[in-house]
C-alpha positions in Angstrom: 58.8 -32.0 -63.4 58.3 -28.7 -61.7 56.3 -27.5 -64.6 53.3 -29.8 -63.9 52.7 -28.3 -60.4 51.5 -24.8 -60.3 52.2 -22.5 -57.4 49.3 -22.0 -54.9 48.9 -18.4 -53.7 46.7 -17.3 -50.8 43.5 -15.5 -51.8 43.2 -11.9 -51.1 41.6 -11.3 -47.7 37.9 -10.2 -47.9 37.1 -7.7 -45.1 34.4 -9.2 -42.9 31.4 -7.0 -42.2 31.7 -5.5 -38.7 28.7 -6.5 -36.5 26.6 -3.6 -35.3 27.5 -3.0 -31.6 23.8 -2.2 -30.9 22.8 -5.6 -32.1 25.2 -7.3 -29.7 23.6 -5.5 -26.7 20.1 -6.0 -27.9 19.5 -9.3 -26.1 20.8 -7.8 -22.8 18.6 -4.8 -23.1 15.5 -7.0 -23.8 16.4 -9.2 -20.9 16.7 -6.2 -18.6 13.3 -4.9 -19.9 11.6 -8.2 -19.1 13.1 -8.3 -15.6 12.0 -4.7 -15.0 8.4 -5.2 -16.0 8.0 -8.7 -14.5 10.0 -8.5 -11.3 11.3 -5.1 -10.3 8.3 -2.9 -11.0 5.6 -5.1 -9.3 7.9 -5.4 -6.2 8.3 -1.6 -6.0 4.5 -1.3 -6.3 4.0 -3.7 -3.4 6.6 -2.0 -1.3 4.9 1.4 -1.9 1.5 0.0 -1.0 3.0 -1.5 2.2 4.5 1.8 3.2 1.2 3.6 2.6 -0.7 1.0 4.7 1.8 1.3 7.6 1.7 5.1 7.5 -2.1 5.0 7.6 -2.3 2.8 10.7 -4.5 4.2 13.5 -5.4 3.3 17.1 -8.2 0.7 17.1 -7.4 -0.8 13.7 -7.6 -4.6 13.5 -4.4 -6.0 11.9 -2.8 -9.2 10.8 1.0 -9.6 11.5 3.4 -11.4 9.3 3.7 -14.0 12.1 0.0 -14.7 11.9 -1.2 -12.8 15.0 -4.5 -11.0 14.9 -4.9 -8.0 17.1 -6.2 -4.5 17.7 -3.7 -1.6 17.8 -3.6 0.0 21.2 -0.7 2.4 20.8 1.5 3.6 17.9 5.1 4.9 18.2 7.5 5.9 15.5 8.9 2.3 14.9 6.7 0.1 17.1 3.1 -0.8 17.6 1.4 -2.1 20.7 -1.1 -4.8 19.8 -3.8 -6.3 22.0 -4.1 -9.9 20.9 -6.5 -11.0 23.7 -8.1 -9.3 26.7 -5.2 -8.1 28.9 -2.6 -9.6 26.5 -0.5 -6.9 24.9 2.4 -7.4 22.4 4.8 -4.8 21.1 6.2 -5.3 17.6 7.7 -3.4 14.7 5.4 -1.6 12.3 7.0 -3.5 9.4 5.6 -6.8 10.9 2.1 -5.8 10.1 1.0 -7.4 6.8 -2.6 -6.4 6.5 -5.3 -4.2 8.0 -8.5 -6.2 8.5 -12.1 -4.9 8.2 -13.7 -3.8 11.5 -15.3 -6.7 13.4 -13.0 -9.4 12.2 -11.7 -10.2 15.7 -15.1 -10.8 17.0 -15.9 -13.4 14.3 -12.4 -15.1 14.6 
């Protein structure tokens, strides 16, 4: 009865094509590129503009702080700015708290 059943042998292994290592990192590289151009680069540009604005501050400039105060610069030190927010009301704050320089005459209309 053994002559009716033939022996089953394993097929010879076919070598699988090795994936290109560059293709496996391609989605990661594309994702980093998207993050760089959509998030990192615009943030660096805004930070550069903020540093330039802060370094260009001068006495008498009318500014808006990040807390929402409007005032005129009375004195500038290395890290701090003295801001007049109302007649005879002076506030001292960090330079980084200034978010915008306003056009001259803004305080009179506000």
